[in-house]
N, C-alpha and C positions, 0 to 999 in steps of 0.2 A: 793273654792267650789261652782259650779255651784247653784240656789239658783231652788228650785221648780219650777215649771212653771205651774201655773192655768187656766185651759181651761174651756169654758161656760158650758162642760158637764159634768163637774167634774172630770175631770183627773187631777191627780199629778203625772207629772211623775217623778221617782228615781231624786235624786240628782246625778251626774257623773261630776266626774274632769276634769273640762275643764284647759288641761297643755298649755304650751309655746314651747311644742317642733315642731321646723323648723327641716326641709333636704332641704340640698343644692342640687338639681341633676339639673348636666349641668348649673349651674349659676344661675338657680333659686329657689328661696325661694319658698317651699313648707310646710305649717303649716299641722301637722296630730295633734291638741289636743287631741284624741283618740289615741293615738299608746298604752296604758298602756294596752286596752280590747285585744290585740293579748297575754297577758299572762293568758292564762286563767283557771289558778289554782293560781293565787293570791287569798290574801282575799275580794280584794277591786274589782277583774273583779268577783268573788262568788257572792259578796253583792248584784252588778248588777244586776247578771243574775234573782237571787234570787226575787229581788227587783220587775223587769220588769214582771219577769212572776208571781208574784200576782197579777201587777195590769191587765197583760193581761185576766188570771184567771178569777178577778172576774169583768170585761169589759164582755169578752162574754159568762160567766154564766148569765148573766140578761139580754141577747139579748131577744126579743118578736121574739116566733118565733124556736126558737133555738131545743127544744126538738121536736116540728114536726119535723123539718126538718132533726135531727137526727135517727129517726124514721124510716123515710120514707127511708135514706139513707138505713140503715141497711135492710127493707125490701126488696130496689131494689140489695142490694148487696147480697142477699143471694140465688144465684142461682150456680150450678156447671161451673168451668171453667178448662178447658183440654188444653192441648200443645198438638203440632203435635207430631206423633209416631216415635219413632227413634227403627231401627231393625237391632239386630246382634245376630249372631249364632244363629238364630231360635227365639229369644227371643224380646217381643215386648216391649218397656220404653215409660212410657211419665207419665205426670203431670196430678193429679187430686187435684179441691177443692169442694167438696160438698155445700159450702157456704159461711159461716164464720169461718173456721178456718183460724189461724194467718197465715198460711204458706200451700202450697199446698204439697202432699204428693205423694212419687213417687211412682207408681204400675208396674207390669211387669206384662205380661203375656207368658208362660214358651212356649206354642204350639198355633196353631193357634184351636181355638175353644174351651181352655182352659181360664176358668173364671182366670179375674187379681185380685193379688195379693197384700198388701204393701207389699214393699221392701225397704224403708226409708220412716219413718215419723218426720220432723223437727219438729212437735210440741210436740212431747215428750222430746226434746234436752232441753226446758229450758221450766220453767212453764210461763213469759210473750211474749212468740211466736219469740223472738230477736235473736232466732240462726237460720240462714236461708239456705237452701242450694243454692249456687253461680252456680254448674257446674256440669255434671255429665257426665261418660265416659265409654262405656263399653267397654271390652277387643271384640277382632275380635270371639271367641268363645261364648262368651256369656256367660263365666262364673264367669267374676269378673267386677266389679265397682268399676271406681276410681271416689268418690266425695267430693267436697268441698262447706266447711260451713263460713260462716262469721257471728259475734257478731256483735250486735247493732249494724248492718249498716256499718260497718268497709269494705274499700277496699280490708284490709289485710284479708286473706284466709288460712284454715288449709284444709290439702287434705288427708282423709282418704283413704280404699282398704274394701269391703264390698265383700262376696260369694253370688252370686247372688241366688242360689239355695238353702242354707239354713239361709241367712239373719246376718250370725256371720261376722262381722269385725276380719281384719288382723290387725294385730300389726302396720302397714307400717301409719308412720303418718308424714307428711309434712309439714313443715311453714313457714313464712312468703312470703306467693306467694301474688304476686297481678297481675295484665294483663296481665295473661296468659291463654291459651288452654294447653290440654292435649292430649296426642295422642300413643296414645299404637303403641308395635310392635306386628307385626303379628305371633310373636312365644308366643304370650302372656305373658312373663316375666317381662314386666314393660313396664313403657312409659315415652315421655319425656314431660318436664315440664321447664315455667321460673319463676323466682323467683328473688327475692332482697336480700343483705344481713341483719342482725339481726338489725333493726336501736338501737338508744343508747337508753340506758331507761331513759321511759318517754317523750320520741319524735315521739312514733311510728307515734301519729295521726297531728302532726305539720311539722316535718321535711322534707327537699326536700328528693324524689326518684331518684336516679342513680343509672347505674352500674347493668343493667338487666343481668341476666345468664343464659342460657338452658343448663338444666340439661339432665342425664334420671337417672332413677329409678328402680333399678333392686328389684321384688317384692318379700317381707320376707329380706330386709337388713335396716340398719338404713340408714336415711337421710344424715348423714355425709358420710357416702361410696358412695353417690350419686356419678354417674360419671357428669364431667363437660365438657359439648360439646362445646360448643361452648361462649365464652365472647369477648369483645374491651374494654381494657380498656381507651384504646385512643378516644373514643366513649362513652362518658358517659350518652349522652342520647339517646343511640339506644334501641331497645326496639325486644325483638324475639316473634315470637308466632310460634310453630313448626305443622305442619299437619303431618302425613304420608302417600303416596300414595296408591290406594287404590291395587294396586297389591303387595305392606308389601315393596317395593326395594328402594324406597328413602325418603328421609327428605327433606320436602320441608319449610324452612327457609324462613319467611317474615320475614325483619327489618322494623319498624317500628322509627321513630324519631318523639315525641311529637305527636301533631296532625297533621301534617302535612300530606297534602293528597296522595303526592309523597313517595313511600317507595323502597325498593331493596326485591330480591329476593335471595337465598344463595341454592346449593344442597348438599347435603351429600348421597354418595351411601352405603344404607345400607345393601348389600350384600357384601360389605368387609369387610375385619375385623378392616382395618387399613387405609379407606378412610378419605380422609381431607375433610373439606365444601371447595365447588369450588362456587364463586362470578358470579353468571350466570348474574343476575341485577342490577348492582352496581354506577349505576348514579343517583337515586334518581332524575329521568327527568320524574317521571308519575306513578300515579297508576296500579298497578301489582298486581292482584289474581288468584293464584293455580285455576282453576277449575277440571284438572284431567288428565291422560295421558293413551297414547298407546305405550308404551315400552318405547324408546327413546323421541319421542313425545310427548311435554307437551300444554297443552293450555290454554292460559291465558287471562283473561279480563282485558283490560287499557283501558285508555287515551291517551292514547300514539299517535298522531296524530288523535285524537278522541275525541272531547271534549265532547260528548256523549256517549261513551265507545262503546267499538267493542272485538271480540275475537280474537287473535292470536296464530298461534300453532311456537313453536320452540321444533327445533332438537337439542338434548346435545351432538350428535355426529357434529354437524356444528351450534354454536349457533353464529355465526354470523348475526347480523341484515339484512344482506342484503338477508338472506334466508326464513328470517318468512314469513309463510302464514297468509293471512287472511282467517279466516272461517266463522266469522259473520261481515258482514260491519257495521259500525257506520248508526242507524236509525234515524229519526226524533224526537224521544224521548229518554231518557236519559236508559241505562243502566245500572241497580242497580247491580242486582247478576247473577248469571248463575251456576247449578248445574246438574252436571254429573249423570244421573238415567237409569240404562237399556243400552240400545244405542241409545241414544239420549242429545240433553241438554235442560234444562228448563230454556228460558231467560225470568227475571222480567223487565219489562219496568218498568215506571212510565208515565201514559199517562196523564196530566192535573194535577199532582199530585195524581193518582188514579193507583193501582195496573193492568199490563195488561200481562199476558202470555204467552209466544210463542214458538213453540217447533222447536226445527233443528234438523235435522240426524245430525250425527258425520262429514259429512262434509260441514255443514252450509246450508242446504237446509230444508226450513221452511218448517214444516209440520203440522200446524195448530195451532191453540188456544185452552186453558183452558179454559172454557165457565166458568167466574164468576158470583158469583150470583148479583153484581149490583157494584156499588162507594165504594170502600173501600182498604183494605191494604190484601193482601194474605202475610202469610209467611211460610214456611217449603222445602219441594220438596227434603228433605233428602232420600240419598239412594246408592247405589253402581250398579258396571254395570249392575252385574248378578240380581237386582234386578226387579219383573214385574209388582211393582208397587211402590205410593208414599204416604206421606199425607203432606197435606196441612191443615193450618189456615184462615179464611179468617173473618176480621169484620168489622166495619162501624160507622158511627156516630149513627144510632140507630140498630145495626148488632151487639148481641151478638157475641164472639167470639165461631165458629161453625168449626170443626174438620171433613173434608173431603179425603175420600179416591179415589184416583188417578190412575183406571184401565190404564197400559201400551200399552197393547192390544187392547182394547176397544175403548179407549181413550174419558172414562167418568170418570163422577167425582160423590161420592155417600158417603151421609151423613157417616160420623164414629161417632159422638157425638155434639151433638146439647141442648146447654142448652136453660130453660124458664125461662124466665124474667118477675114478673109482669108489662108489660104495651105495651101498642099495636102501633107496631111500623108504622102503617097502621096512624095513628096518626101526624105523625111528615112529613115532607118535607124537601130536602136538595136541593140547589143550589150551581151553580157557579157561580161567578162574579169577573169581574177584574175593576181595581180604577186605576185611574194615581198617580204616588208618586212625590216627586218634581222636581223631576228630566224629569218627562215623562216618564217613566217607567212603563209599564202597569201591575200590580201586581195581580194573583188572589187571591181569596177570595173563602172560601165555609161559606155560611149561613146555619143553621138547626135550625128549630123552629115549634113548631104547626102550620097544617095548620091552614088556611082564617087569617094569622095574618094582624093586621090592620098598615101603613105604618102613622101612627099618631104622631108619634115622643115622642110616650109614652112609649116606650117599654125597658125594661131593659136590657141592653145586655151585653158579656160574651166576651172580642175578647183575644185572646188568640194568642202567635209568639210564635219562638223563633232564625228564622236566623241566622244561625253560622255553621264553624264547618263541611261544606259539610253535614249536615244532614238533609235527609227531613223529612219533616214536613206529614203527609196523614194521611186520615181518620181513628180515631181508636174509639171503645166503652170505655167510661166515665160514671159511675153513676153520678158523681159530673156534669155533664153537661147536664144528663138525668132531676136531679132532676132540675136546672135551668132551664129548659126549661118546664117542669112540673108546673113551677111558673108562667110561662107566658112568660120566657126571653127568648132572642136573642143569640145562641149559634153562636160566630165568628172565622173562622181560620184562620190566612190569611198566605199566602205562599211568606215567605221575603227575598229578598235577601241574601247569608251569605250561605242559606240552599242548600239540595243537589236535591234539586224537578227538576229544571232543566240543568244538565249541570256543567260542570267546568267556563264557563263562569258566572254563575249566582252563582255560590260558589264566587267567584273573584270579583263581583260588591261590596260583602260586608263585606270581608276582611280588616285589615290591616289600610291604609290610606283612603281607603273607604267603612271603618265599620260606616261613618254618614249612608250611603245610609239605612241600615238597621232600626236604629230610624227614617228616614225619612218616609219610608215606611208603620210602624204601625202607624203614626204619621197621615198618608194619609188616613189610612184605617178609625180609630176613624174621621177624617173631614167628610167622605165617606157617613159613617154610619149615622152620625147626619144630614148629607146637603140631604140625599137618603129619611129621614123619619121615619126609624128605629126607632132611639134613641135621648137624648140629650144628653147635657155633665153631666146634673146631674144623668141619669141615663146608664150611662155607665163605666163601669167595665174593667183593662186592668189586665190580668196576664201573668205570665212567670216562667218557672223555670232553674234555673244555667245558662247557658247563657241567655236563656229567662229573668233570673231575672236582670240580666243586664240592659238588652232591656227594662222591665219597670221600671228600677232606671231610665235609661238614658231619656227616654219620658218622667215620670213623672217633672223629674228636668228642661228640654227643656221646657215645655208648661204643667205645672200645672193647666192651663187655662181648659183644655178642657177634664177632667176625673174626673168623681164622685167617684174612688176606684182606689186605686192599691193593686194587690197581688204578690209581688217580693218573689220569693221561691229559698232558697237556693242559690242565687244570688254571682257573681262575682260583686264587686261593688268599690273597691279599684282598679283603671286601674294602680297605681302606685305600688304596691309593692303584688300582687298576685302571679309573680312568687316568690316569698322566701318563697314558703310553698307548704309541701307535690309535687302533680303532678302540681302546678299550670306553672313551667317551660314551662310544653309544649304546653300551650295555646300559646305560643309567635309567631307561625307559624299563627294562626289566626287574634291575635290581632297584632303583632308588640310587642316589649321589649323596657318596659322602659330604656334598659340602653343602647339602641341606639338614640343619641341625634335628630334622624331626626325623631323618631317615639315618642318619648318622648311629645312630646308637641299635637299630636294627639289623646294620650293616656289623656292627661290633658285635654284636652280640653272637652271631654264627660265621663270624670270618675265621676260618680254619687255622691260620698263621695268628691270630691274637687269639687264639685261644686255648694252644697246646701248653697242658701243665706237666710241669716239671715230676717223675718218678712217678708218673703212668704208666701203667703196663699196656702199652699198644701191640696192636696185631701185626704181624707179620707184612711188610708193606712196599709196594716196588711203586715210583713214582718216575712217569718219562715225564721229557720233553725234547726240543729240538733245537740248537744253536743260532737256529735262522728263522726260530716262530717269532713272525710279526704280527700275529693275530694274538695269540696271549703270552704276552713277555715272560720267557723263561725264565727273570726274576724272581716271579709266584712260586716255580717250584724249585729253584736254586730255596730260597728262603725259608721255604716250608719244612724241606728236606732237614735241613743241619739243624731245624727248631725241633723236628722231631727227634732226631739224632740224640740232640744235647738233652733233652725231655724225657727220653725212653727209660723206665722202670724195668721192663721186665727183659724178656732175652729173644722177642723177636726182632728178625733183622729189619733193619728199615735204611734201603736202597735208592738211589736216584742213576736214572739211567738216562743221558744224554746222546742226543742222535746228531750228528756230526751233518754237515749240509742238508740238513734235513727243517721243514718249518713247522706248520700245526699240520700237514697229513696231507693236503692238497697237490698233489702229482710225486708222492712217495716212492720210488722203485721198488718192481716185485721182489729184489735180493734184501733191500731193507725193512720191508713189511715183514719178510719171510723170518730173518734174523730178528726182528722184533718182538711176531708170536711167538717164537722157537725159546724165546727168553723170558717172556713173561707166562707161559703157559706151562714149562719148566721149572719156574717160581713155585704157581700154584702149587703144580703136582706134587714138588719134594716137601712146601713149609705144610699141607694137607692131605700129605701121606698119601698121594694117589701113584699107582704102580704103573708106568708105563709100557712096562715088556710086552705085553697085548698088542700093541700098535704095530712090533716087528710082524709079528703072526699074518694080523690084519692086512698089512700091507702085501705079506704073499699071496694072502687069499685072492684081495682084490685084483694084484699082477694075471693073477689065471685065468679071473673070470673078464677080463677088459682085453 
């Protein structure tokens, strides 16, 4: 039994048995002394969780300034939040939160000019707000709503059907859905969806998920009667997302395999009762996203022969690649999303990791741009061919999400819904900089802070990153970061390789055997921030979530001398066993597989859990996870936390915060989010020497202004 380890700050870490468990992998002996923590329900693990939670709660509860920080977070959080509206059958649907509700409420506008009314309030479904709305799809006539619910943050979803006119639920109830879209047929009689088989009792949040299946549900029937549309027992890692074409004549099935960028697309003709599924694009040689069709002419966004993306048209009657037509050629900026609304395409580009929207006619002729309010992220532009308007949401580092209505005839945007947040954006500034990584590659970074910042090397700095899975990290509004800047801090967002900000080559430059590039990019950001006079090691914090939690874990292990504090949130931290739980097998496309002898060595070399060194002075670290996280199995965080505590050779605290009735983050209630951010922000303020007292004065001033 490991003895309690006393620290100069008075911390007694809970005892944690260090076993002699060793795995022999490709001839290499790999110790795993805390393997027992993978049994989440054992008495020993539950006792460890309770002891760790008590220690963390006690430590965070006595931090100076925590009450001020939490109060300010709550004040700023209390603003209106909207989603871009979605229109079907003359009805307009959108989500709205008036401020501090745990979950957003679904509203519907029945006709133009009518008052919005509540259609679905998830807050009424659980007293603690832990049941969340995960998806909603209206039938084409606007009469029925299929909607999905998740409990305690799980990826598992239950879907139901509600009458929009009456607000009453039909008897329909679908279970064990995960990673699915819902697509209604245009006769309004039912919809397509994807699901897994029911997991074995007690394994829903741990066991690997394979054999996705595509079904059709007819309204008014039991799930057991749903028609199996497509499955591939010979390809257990394939997953299916279905979409019905705007004309209602085709089912477009996107086949994904793990997190690979490359996918396949199959087609089913819905006009014939006995039509089979046709393998239109089956090579998995590129990314293909269906945009829309004009009869048999189908348009796709693809990176085939175009690392930054282009649009091609395929004739289903003559699908041979020699007959494909290029509609929108590759540009100098990555093309992320293309939507077909009215008689034009809305093409969403990333220009230096910020949104730019260009409009094209259906032949690919450029028609102009959507004038966005500034540096930030736009999302939305949903619609059908007959629509004459569309909606989008725009946000940035100091711009709360504002919804705009875009008039296709006039080519103009007008504010549809705009929140008011008690702070002045004019007090802040954002700049884009770049710095060299270890191999000389120039890495972009956003810096946001109060105007008039002095580069005296004394500014508390919060460095955030992700760097993986072709996911772009673009400007976004965050109360957490705003409070940090109100306390005099700098928020830095590094655009790391592995992400999707600069096309295929940028992604591939940070995956598998090149994953170390991502860590080098992040470390170089920290070095540049200190060398440029923004901060010092003692006032620099790094943070990341999920794959970003891996980023933080690897960097604190490789360069513990470089950071004053680390926040590793719901991280992938055991790189030799990540593929053995839930959907972890899917990440081998980005990380590589421990089962591959050639890739095993790369993973072992940077796996945070396996590279903890006893006696090292590690920086102050707060690890966070959720007890229902069935995306990144919580044992990643459990094992890493206790390994760090056991190895700590310095005086800085190593703590783990385990949220109950919470998962990977999806649908987390507002109150839990506020508590979590208050804890992490006060932890950083304490260990980095940030004075939170100014927040009390600022809150009073803003209340007077509003």
